[in-house]
N, C-alpha and C positions, 0 to 999 in steps of 0.2 A: 214771379215777374218775368216777362219775356224780354228778349234782347232789345226790343224797340222802346222799352220803358226806362232805360238807364238814365236818361236826362229828363224824364217826365216829372219825377218828384222834385220838390224844392230842395235847395242845398241846405247844409253841406251834404255832398254825396261821397261817402267812403265805402269802398268795397274791399273784399279780399278774395284771393284765389287760394283755396286750402292747400296745405302742404301735400305733396304727392301728386297733385294735378300738374299737367304740363302747362305751366304758367303762360307761355307764349301762345300756344295753340288756343287755350281757352280765351286769352285776351283778344287775339286776332279774330276768332270766331264771334265773340260777343260784340266787338266793335263793328264788324262787317254786318252782323244781323241788325244792329241798332242804326247804323248810318246808311247802309245800302249804297246808293249812287253818290251820296255826299262824303264818301270815305276820303277822297283826296283833299277835302277841306279841313280834315282833322289835323291836330298837332299832338304828337305823343313824345313825352320826355322820359328817358330811361337813365339809369345811373351810370352805365358804362357803354363804351363804343361797341364792344363785342355783343352786348345785349341789344344795341340798336340794329346791328347787322343781322343778328339772329331773328329779331322781330320782323324785319323786312322780309326774310325768307318765309316766316310763318304766314304773313299776309299773302305772299306769292302763292303758297300752297292752298290758300283759301280760294284762289281763282280757279283751281282745278283745270289747268291747261287753258283757261280763257284769259282775256285781256283784263287788266286791273290797274287802275291809277292808285298808287300807294299814297298813304298819308305822309306828312312830314314827320320824320322820326329823328330826334336829336338826343345826344348824350348830355346830361347836365354839366359834366365836366368840360364840355366843349363850347360853353357860352363864350363867344368872342365875335369881334367884328368880322365881316366878310363871309359869315356863314348864316344863311337864312334859317329860320324866319326872324331871328332876334336883332338883325341890324336894321330893320325897317324904321325903328324909332331912334336909331343912332345911340344905342345903349352905351357903347364904349367910345364914342367919338371924342370925348374930352378926357379920356383916361390915358395915362401913360402906358406904353407897352409893358408887357410882363418881362420880368428879369428871367433869363434862361436859367434852367437848373444848374448848369455848370458854372455860369458866371456868378450865380447866387452863392454857390459853394465857395468860390475863391474870395468873393467879397466878405462872406462871413468868416472865412479863415483869416483875412486881414484884420477884421474886427477883433477876433480872438487874440491874434498875435499882438495887436496894439494895446488892448485893454487887459486881457487875462494874463499876458506875459509878465507884466510888472506888478500885478496885484498880489500883495502879501508875499513878494519874493518868488512867485511862481515862474517857472521856466518852461515855455511851450515852443517846441520845435515846429517847423513848417509842416512836417508830415503829421504830427499830432494835431496841429491846428486844423488841417483838412479833415481829419477823422472827427474831431469835435464839431466841425461845421455841420455835419449831417445831423447831429443831435440838436444843435442850436436851431437849424432849420425846422426840425420837428417841433421845437418849442414855439417858434413863430407861427407855424402852421396851426398848432393847437389854439393859440391866441386868436388867430384870424377866424378859424372855423367856428370857435365858440363865441367869437365877437366879444372878447374880454380886453379891456384896457388895463394892463397890469402895472402901469407906470406908478400910480398912487399907492397901489398895494405893496409893490416892492420897496418904494421909498419909505412907507410906514414900517415895513418889516425890517429894513436895514437901519433905519433911524431909531427904531424901538419906541415909537410914539403910540399913544392910544392903547387899543386892545392888544397890539403886538408887542407891548413892553415885555422885555426879558425872553421873548420867544426865540429870537435868533441865537441868543447866548446859550440856550439849552441844546442847540443842535451840535452835531459834530463839526469840527473845523472845516472839513471839505465843503459841507453844505453852506456854512457861513460865507466862505469865499465865493461859492457859486451864486449865492443870493446877491452878494455885492457886485459880482460881474454882470448878472442879469439886470440889475438895477441900472447899470451903465449902458448895457446893450439895448434895452428897450427905448432908450433915448437916442443912442447913436445910430441905430439902424434906419429909422425913418429919415434922419438927416442925410445919411449916405445915399439912400434911394432918391431923395430929392435932388442931390448933386448929380446923380447919374441920369435923372429924368426918366426913371423906370419905376415899376411898381412890383411889390412882392406878389408872386403868382397866386398864392392862397388868398391874400387880401383882395386881389383883383377879382378872383372868382366869386368871393362872397359879395363884393361890391356889385358885380354884374347881376347876381341873383337878387340882391336887395333892390336894384334899380328895376329889375323885371317885376318884382313884387309891387313896387310903387306904381309902375306903369300900368299893371293889370288892376291895381286897386283904383286908380283914377280912370282908366279906360278899360273896363272888363272886356275880354275877348268875347266875340259873339259867335265864333266858330267852335266846333267841338275841340276840347282841350283835356288831355288825360296825362296824369303823372303815374307811371307804372313801374313797379319793381323796387322802389326805394323805401327805406324804412324811416327816413327823415332824421338821421343821426345828428346833423348840424342844425342849429336854430334857424339859419336862413332857409335851408331846405324845408324844414318843418313849416315855416311861415309861407313859403311858396305853395306847399301842398294845401295849406289852409285856404289860400286865395283861389287855387284851382278848384278845390272842392265846393266852394261857394259861387263859382262862376255860373253864368246862365246855362252853359252847356259844358260844364267841367266835371271831372270825376277823378278820384284818387283810388288806385288799386294797390293794396298792400299785399306783400307776399307772405302767406302762411300765418295770418293772425289767428290765434286760438280763441274761437268764439265760445267754446264749451267749458273752459277752465272755471272752476268755482270762483265766485267773487271774493271770498275770503282769501283764497290762494292768490288771486290776481293782485290783491292789495299788497301782498308780501313780496312781489317780484322785485328783484334787485338788478344791478347793471349786468351781472354775469349770466342772467337768465336769457334764453333765446328770445323771449318776448319783451325784454327790458327796453330796447330802443323804441319799439313801436308803442309800448305803454307810455313812455316819456313823451312821444310825439302827440299821442291822443290827449294825454293829461294837459299838455301845453295849451291846447285849444278847447279844453272842456268837452271832449268827445267821449261819450260812454260807448262801451263795446256793443251795446244793443243798437246803437246807431250805425254800426258798420254791418253791411249786408254782404252775403255771399254773392260773388260775381255771377250774373245770370247763366253764363255758359258753363259754370262749374257746379250747377245745382243737380245735375243728373245723378241718379242713384249710384253710389260707389261704396258698397258695404266694406269691401276689403280695404280700400283706401282710408275710409273713416276709422276703421279699427286700428290701422297702423298709426294714424295721426294721434288717436287717443292713447295708444300704447306709449309712443314717444313723449307726448306732452305730460303724461302721468309720470314717466320715468324721470323727467327732468324738472319736475315741480320744485319749487324752492325748498331748501333743506328744512326750514322751520315748519313747512306744511306737510312733512312726511310722517307726522305723529299718527295719523289715521290711515297709513298706507294699507295695513292689513284689512281694515274695514273697506277701503276703496277697492282693493283687489277682489274682495268678496262680491262687491256690487258689480264689478266688471265681469266677473266669471258667471254671475247669476243672470246676466243679460242674455237674450236669445242669441244663440250662435257662439257664445263665449268670446267676448271682444278680444281678450288677451291672446287666445289661441288663434283666432282669425288674423290678428295683427301681426303675428309672427310668420304667417305664410308669405313666401316670397323673400324673406329676410334670411340671410345665411352669414355665419361667422366662420372664418378660416384663420386659424392660428398657425403661423409659420415660425420657423426657428431663427431665420436670419434674413438679411437683405436679398441675397441671391435667390433664396427659396421663395420669398414673397414676390419678387419680380417674375420668376418662372410661373407661379400660380396665376398672377394677374395677366401675364401674356397669354396663357392658355384660355382664361376666361374671355379675353378680348377676341382671341382667334376663333373660339367656338361660336361666338355671337355672329360672326360673319357667315356661318353656315346657314343662317336664316336670312332669306332675301329681304333687303330693306331695313334690317335691324341695326340700330345705332348703339354703340357701346362707349361709355365715357369713364375714364379713370379720373377721380377727383382726389387730389392729394396736395398738401402744401410742401411735401418733401421732394425738392427738385432732384436730389440724388436718386431717389427711388424711381421717379418718372423717367430719368435717363436710362436706368438699368432696364426698365420695362421696354423702352424704345429699342434698346439693344437686343433684348430677347425676341421682340417682334421681327427683327431683321432676319432671323433664321428662316422665316417664311416669306421674305422679300416684302415685308409690309413696313410702311413708314407712317406713323400716326400724325395727326394734326395736333401739335403740342403748343400750348400757349406760352410755355417757357422759352421756346425757341432753342437754338443751338448756341452754346457759349462761343463768343468770338475767339477766345483763347484756343478753342479746338479746331478752328478753321485754318486753312493753309496760310492766309495772311496773318492771322493771330500768332501762329507758331513762329512764323518768320520774324515778326516784330519782337516777340519775346526772346528769340535767339539773339537778335541784334542788341537788345538791351542788355542781356547777360554778357555779351562779348564787349560791349562798350565799357562795362565795369571790369571784366576780367578777359582781355583779348586772347589769353593763352589757355583758356578753359577747353580741354580736349573734347569733352562731351558736347558742349554747346557748339564748338567749331565744327565737329563732325556732323552735328544735326544741321547746321546752316549749309555746309558744303553738300550735304545729301539732299537738301530741299530742291525739288524740281524747278523752283523759280529762281534759284541762286545763279548768278552769272558764272560761277565756277563749277557748276554741277557736271559739266562735260569736260572739265580740264584734265589733261593727261597726267598732271601731277597729283591728283587726289589720292590715289592709292599709295604712292610713294610718301606723301606727307603723312598719311595716317599710319603707315607701317613704320616709317623711320622716326617719327617725332611725337605722335599723339597717343601711342599705346604705352602701357607701363605706368610707372609712378607719375603722378600729375606734375607737369613742369612748373617750376617755381616762378618763371617769368618769360617774357617774350625772348629774352636772350638764351634761355635754356633750349627753346625749340630751335632757334637759329643755330646754336652750337651743335645740336643733334643732326641738323640737316647738312652742315658744312663739314662734319666729321666723316671721313671715308668709311664705308661699310665693310663687311668681312671680305668683299671682293675688291676692296681698295678703290672704290669709285664713289662719287657724289651724285645723287639724283638731281640732275639739273631741272627737270620738269617740276619736281616737288619744291625746289628752291624758288623757281620762278613764281609758282602759285603763292607761296608764302610771302614773297616780296610784294606781289600785287595786292594781296590782302592787307599787308601792313601799310601800303601806300594809301589805302582807304580808311583804315581804322585809326591810325596814329594821329592824323590831323583832327579827327573828331574828338580824340581824347584830350588834345591840347586846347580845345574850345573852352571858353570861360562860361561855365554853367552857373550863371547867377540870375538870369531872367528866365522864368519858366516858358513863356511863349517863344522866345528866341531859341531856347534849348530844345524844345520839342521840334521846332522847324529844322534845327541842325540834325536831330536824330532822324527825321523823315528824309532829309537829304542823304544821310548815310545809308538808310535802308534802301532808297532808290538806287544808289550807286552800287550796292551789293546784289541787286536784283537784275533780272534779264529785262530787255526792252526798255532800258533807262528807268526801270521801276514802274512802268505803266501796268505791268502784269499784276502788281500788288492790288491795284484798285479795281479789278474786274469782278463782275458778279456781285451778288447781294452781300457776301462778307466783305468784299473790297469796298463797296459803297458805304457800308456801315463803319468800316475802319477809317475811310477817308473823311466821312462826316465827323466822326469822333475827334480825329486829329486836327481837322480844320477848325472845329469849334474850340478845341483846347488851345490852339495857337492864337486864335482871335480873343478868347475870353480871359486867357491867363497872361496876356501881355503886361509886363511890368511887375508880375508877381515874383517876389524875391525867393530864391532857393539857395541852399548852401553848397551844392556841388552835384557831381555826376550821380552819386548814389541816391540822393533825394529825388532828383528828376526821374531816374529809372524806377524808383519805388512808386512814385505817383503815377507814372504812365503805365507801369505793370498792373497796379491796382485797377485802373480804369479799363484796361484791356480785359482783365479777368472778370470784371463786372459786366462787360458788354455782352449783349445778346443779339443774335441774328435771327430774325423771323422772316423766313422766305415764303412760307405757304407753298404754293405750287404743287409738286408731285407728292401729295400726301393722300392717304386713304380717307374718303369723305365720311366713312362710318366708324372711324377710330379716332377718338378724342382723348387727349390728355390735358387736364385743366387744373389750375389752382382753385382753391376754395372761392376766391373772389370772382375769377373768370367763369366759374361754373354757374354763377347766378344767371338765371334767365336762359340757360342753355338746356335743350331737351335731349334726352337719350332714352332708349328702351331698357338698357341694362346699365346700372350704375355700380361702380366699384369704388368704395371709399377706403383708402389706404393711408397709412401713416397715423393710425389711431392709437398713438402713444402719448403719454404726458410729455409736454415740452415740444411736441411736433404738431399735434392737432388735439387740443388747443395748444398754440405756441406759448412758451413761457414769456412772461412780461419782460420786455426789453430793459436792459440796465441803462438808465438815463444818467449820464455824468453830471447833469445840471440840476435835475429835479428829484427830490425825495418825495415820498408820499405826503408827509406833512406840508411840504411846499406846494404840491399840486392842490391840496385841499385849501391852503391859505389863498392861493391865487384863483380858486374856483375852476380849476381845470378838471376834466373827466378822469376818473380812476382807470388804471390799467384793466380792470375787470370789464369795462365797457367793450373793449376789443374782444374779450373772451365771450361776451354775450353775442356779439355779431357773428363770431366764429361758430358759436353753438347754434345760432339761427341757420347758418349755412349747412351745418350738419343735419339738423332736423329736416330742412327743406329737401336735402338729397336722400336722407334715410327713409323718407316717407314715400319714395317712388315704389312702383309695383315690384320691381326685381332689383334687389340690392344685395351686394356682397360686402361684408365688413372684414377688412384684412388687418391683422396685427402681427407684430414680430416680437419674439422673445429677446432678440438682440438686434441693435441697430449700430452699424459700423463697429461691431465688437462689444458694445456696451450694453449691459442688461437694461431692459425696458419695463415700464409699468403701463398697462393698458389705460386708454383714455378714461377720464372720469365719466364720460357719457356712456361708455360701454359698461363700466362698473355699475352705474345707476340702472341701466337696462337689465343687466344680469341680476342685480339685487331684486328688482321688481319681479323678474321671472322666477327667481328662487322662492320668493314669498308666495307665488302662485303655483309652485310645484312644477314649473316649466323650465326649459332650457332654450337658449337661442339656437335655432337649427344650425347644423353644420353639414357640409358636403365634403366628405373625405376623398372623393374621386379626384378632384383637381390637385390635391396635395400628393396623392399617390402618383398621378400622372407626371406631375412636375418632378418628383423625386426619381421616377423611373427614367425620365428623359435625361436628367443630369447625372444619374448613377452609371457606374460601369456595368458591363454585361455579366450576369451571373453565370451563364453558360455560353460557351463559344458556338455561335451559329455554324451550321455545316458549310455555308458558303463563305465564311470569314477565314481568310488564310493570312494570319499575321506573319511578320518577318520571323524567320528562324535565326537561331544563334549563328552569327557569321563564322564560316570555316574556310577561309582562303587557303589555297595550296599553291603558293608561288613555286616556280622552278628552283630546284636546289642550287642552281648556279647563282641566284641572287640572294640566297639566304645569308645572313650575316656570319662572317668568319672571325669576328672579334667582338668583344663586349666588355664594358667596365662592370665591376661587381655591383655598382649601384643600379645598373639596368638588369642585372640578373634577378634582383628582387621583383621587378616588373615582369620579367620573363616567366617567373614562377607563378605569379598571381594572374597575369593578364597577357598571354602571348599575343593577342590581337594588337595590343598597344605597341609591341615590338614590330609587328608586321607594318603597322601604319607609319611608325616613326623611321624605322631602319630600311624598310623595303620600298614603301611608297614615298618616303621622304617628306612626310607631312609634319609640320611643326606648329604647336599651338601658339596662337597670338595672345599676348598679354591684353588684359582689358584696359580701356582707357581709365585713368584714375585708379590704377591698381592699388589696393590698400597696402600700406607699408608693413603691416603685420605679416604679410605673406612672404613670398620668396625673396624679394629684395632685402628685407630686414635681416633674414637669416644669412644671406650671402655677405652683407655688410659686416655683420658680427663675426663671421668666420674670417674674413680678411683682417679685421682688427686683431683677433686672437693670434692669427699667423704672424702679423707684424710684431706683436707684443712678445711672442715666444722668441723671435729672432733678436729682439732688442735685449732681452735678458735682464730687465730692470725689475726689482721688487720693492717692497715697502711703500711708503707714502709717495715716493717719486714714481713708483710703478703704477699706483692708483691714478695719479695725475696724468701720466703718459697714456695709459690705456683709455682713460676718459676722453682725452683728446683724440685718440685714434678712432674710437667708436663714433664720435661726433663727426670727424672728417669723412669716414666711410659712409655714414648715413646721409650726410649732406651730398655726397657724390651720387647718391641714387635719385637726386633731383626732388627731394622732399620740399614741400612748401614750408614757409615760415611757421604756419599754424601747426603742421604736422611735426616739425622739429620742436616746436614748443611743447608738444605732448611727450616727445621722446626724451628731451634733454634732462628733465628731472630724474629720469630712471637710470641714466648712464653711470653716475658716480657709484650708486649702490651696486650695480652690476660689476663695475670694475673692482670695487673693494672686495666683493665676495670671490671674484675670480683670482685676484692676487693672493688671497688667503689660500685658496685651493692650490695655486701654483707654488706657493711657498712650501706647502706640505709635500707636493710631488717631487720638488727639486731637492728635498732634504737628503735623499739617497744619492744625489749627483748622477742621475742617469744621462746617457747621451741622447739628445733629442733629434729625431729625424722628422722634419716638418714638411708636410705636403709633398712628399717624394713619390714619384711614379714607380710602379713595379709591374711586371708582367710575367705570365706563365704560358708557355706554349703546350697545348694539349693535342695529342693525337686522337682524332675522331674519325668516324666512318666517312665524313666529307673531306677530311684532310686536316691540316694543321689549323687549330683554332687558338687565337690569342686572347687570354683572359687578363684584363688589366685592373689595376687598383691604384688609387691615390689616397693614401691615409692622411687624416687630419694630423695625427701625431703617432709616432712610434717611439717608445722609450726603451732604449737598449741598456740593460743592466748586465752585470757580470753573470748572474744566474738565470738570465732569461730575457724575454722580450714582451713588453706590454703594448697593446694597441688600443688607442683612444679615438673615439668619434664624438665630435661636439654636436649637440642638438639644442636648438632654441625652442623646440616643441617637446611633446611627450615622447620619450624613447620607447621602443618596443619591449615587451616582456621577454625574460629568458626562455620561457616556454615556447613563444613564437619563434625565437631564434633557433632553438633546438629542433623545432618542427621543420625548419628549412625555409620559412617564409621571409626571413630577414637575413640573408647569407653574407651581408657586406663584410662584417668583422671576421666571420669564420673563413670566408674565401680569401680575405687579405692575409689571415694567418697561414692559410695553405700555400699562398704564393711565397710568403717568407720561408716556410719549411722546405720549399723546393727551390730556393735560391733565386727568387724572382726580384728581390730588392738588393740593388748594388750596395755594398758596404755593410750588409747585415749577415752575420754568420748563420747559415741555414741550420747548423747543428745546435744552435741555442734553442732551449725549450720555450714553448709559448706559455707566457704567464697569464696576465689578466686581459680579458676582452671587455673594455669598459665603454659605456655610453656616459658622456658628461653633459648633463643638462644645465645650460647656462640661462639664468633668468635674473631679473633685477633683484629678486629676494634672496636667491641662493645659487650656489654652484654645487650640484650634487652628482654623485656617480651611481650608476646602476650596472651590476655585473651581468654580462650577456650569457654567462655560462651557468646553467642551473646547478644547484647543490647535488653533489654526487657524480657530476660529469667532469670530464677532463677536456680542456680547451683543444689539445692536440687531436683528440678523437673526434670532436665536433668539426674541426677543420677538415679532416680526411673524409668525414661523412658528407660534408657540403661539397667537397671536390668530386667525390664519386657521384653525387647526385647530379651535378652539372654535366659530368661526362655522359651519364645515362640519358639525360635530356637531350644533349647535343646529338647523340647517336640516334635517338628517336626521330629527331627532326632532319636527319639525313635521309629519311624515307620520303619520297616525293608525295606520298599519300597522307603524310602527317599534316593536319591543318593547324593553323594558328587560331585557336578558339578564343572567344571573348570570355574573360573572367572565369578561369578554371578554379579559382578560389573565391567563390561568391561571398564568403563570410567577411571579406575585407571591403566590400563595395561601399558600405556606409562609412567606414573609417577612412578610406582613401579612394575617393572618386577618381576615375580615370580621365585623361585628357581626350580620349577618343570614344567615350561612351555614346555620344550622340551619333557618331559615324557608324557605330555598331548597332544602333537602334536598340540599345540596352533595355530601355523601359518597355518597349513593345513586346519583346520576346520573353523578358523576365517576368512581367506582370501577367500576360496572357498564357504563359507557360511554354516551355521548350522541352518537348518530349524526347529530344535527341541528346540531352545532356549526358555526358559520359561520367559515370560514377568513378571510373578508374582515373580519368583525367583530373577530377576535382580533388581526389584524395592523394594525388601524387605529391 
């Protein structure tokens, strides 16, 4: 049949473009050949807007740089007044306007709150009602699209009359409650819509299609009319296709109908099969497959494409029809050219380990395609996370793909700003969020002189418990005795904006959102106008304006609920800007990929639960309920998804990408891949794979195996400051650092650099240890034991921990541990005091050493010294793991041994230097126990270790009197993993330690 004959035969006219063919090109070419100069009179209906736009481009390409009047192309979902050609007969003139999706959600939430809230004692919060509203909307969509009136069925089910007797009672209680609620909802929802003077959008769409069917039945169109690319999943759409197929110049073009599947197998097709929807459409109107013809422009010889189609259709045949698979495989292999082998040509499978590797491989495949002029490559995946990873990988080459998913609104500048404002409205003293807001380029305080002072003086360290905590930190004089006026001014301006918003009565959602918008604009530059600039700003302003308008009067319980709702909507928002994207790089979802053409297709996310997606959990409808109401099974969606897969996988060049792990979780390959591989195994074949891309991706992301000659990494820093600035005093706690990492001493003591605490510093770190040490010091001075001692120490621990500005939640975690810690420590203290030693608590001692540079002062502040008649014991309290005696003897932890040396040389006032050194003890204090660890190894004497440590520090100080002696980084690298340094990033430790530092001194390391 030539292209000019498509309307010559009597109706019905059903056609199909085989899978693997470029649907749009074949359709456009066939219509152009059939209509010629009458092309502009044709009307073409497509299932999606993207398909309509792509079809227009295909028609333009048929002009071959000439002039062409295009046909009228419309998406079925866009049937509405004001858009030609369907307003000519005033299809929607007497229909109420459609309810907006956002208003619909709030109205359904009101319905849930009113009816479901009191049903059987159920309690539904506003937030939960909004979440359930989405599922309820899906229920009404299903009823509308399937044109089912569930009123009588639900009433029969709930009342237990007729055939539904005893059915409801056999279900779980949850489903019984859901059925009773739906029975109320199907009556209440139409009444509410009538009160609003609006119409449910799904019902309105179906009504419009039905009116179009009636209009074309009574007045058949006499101009060319074609429905293309839809499978007719909804009854109204299937009936429209039937009318078009029987029109005088009408035709229906199905995508990828399998005309070669055996009739016995065709009869066994179910909802989950790729052909399931089209079979149901054809059966509805009594159309046999032999009445469906191949589209004229698709008839040209295509042996490779035909082989791929047969391979995929055979692999995905119904499970009941696989009994004769081996016989069918033998038939296919016996055909001329071996259909199975031919069908695998151009098909490749690449198995990756994880998300990052899959994204790298896909990005390489897409980048390589650009090397061929005019070649278009498309990634098709329902996994939005993977598509964003691929887009990030493409950016390394400066490429931005055209992604149908768009950019998350939450990732845009306005989205981040709004999310920060919401977080601060709930917790205005949150340091991380406050720093994020102040650092935002659109914040009115971004250039304020007090930003650094506020951050350093009040926002770092343990999280402040309240606004007053930050205020107290700012008004307290610093170590220089002054208050940062600029920081205080910034804080007061911020409070003047945020505190009135906190006092607002958040009871009406619309008014609450308006107040939040006012707050956001007051915190932004240019009176907030900067927030609404550009495509993201337009999207955000439209979202907020619609939310304010449509949620007016919707009740909310407070600030948190409002912020949760708004945060959820912002996180769901997408910004589709188009614009500066590469025209030959496409990233599409499975639905968006329908009717889109590309030369290379990459199908990714082929894991169970991803593609096909797992059936959604419906809080209202169980499978028996769906069956009772006559609603489609979840498998129907799987069938549509399978059809999308077959359509894409039948293309000439296809790559199938799978992952062993997705977001860290083990994955199982898609059932379609399993079917295809099983078929190939039966034929003694394997799905081809191309390992080059995996190797290239791994090579790009891996470290260098050998150092290139031109690469000169940073060497281990070896600063040699003048001897005049080298430290001439040092506490024994810093001597430990001096031994392990001299560069840290250089950075701290000579350069004067101090590490800043992180915002929201965990309490388990430095602050907790300091607080416990202060508590034990106070307890030792109090001298109380027994039960009273336990009570007093518990109080002291709580007071000191509270003084570190812990939040109530953090204190709630610590408080149950304090009494156990106190009880164990009092038990230890009782045993130590039995011999009645004299306690010297937190006393300072010093020893002056003669060195090559001059007099050096070594200082120590012991946690506790116990002076007995026969000697002196030195104790150091630890809240973490104490070092081993072996490490102490090796000189890496000289705190206790050097403290003992200072005592032996008379450095502690009031302690007789003639007394012998007894025990050197680490005391580990935990909630479970208070345990001691002797720092002196068996066979060693504490006095000898003290003198050895003192001689070691003397030699080291003499060495550093040499101007050429450098302060090397990490001379004891074995401690890097145990105790990371505060200055490792400054020393570029990772760079020289990983790539290798050939200048490491063995002598220095072993010192």
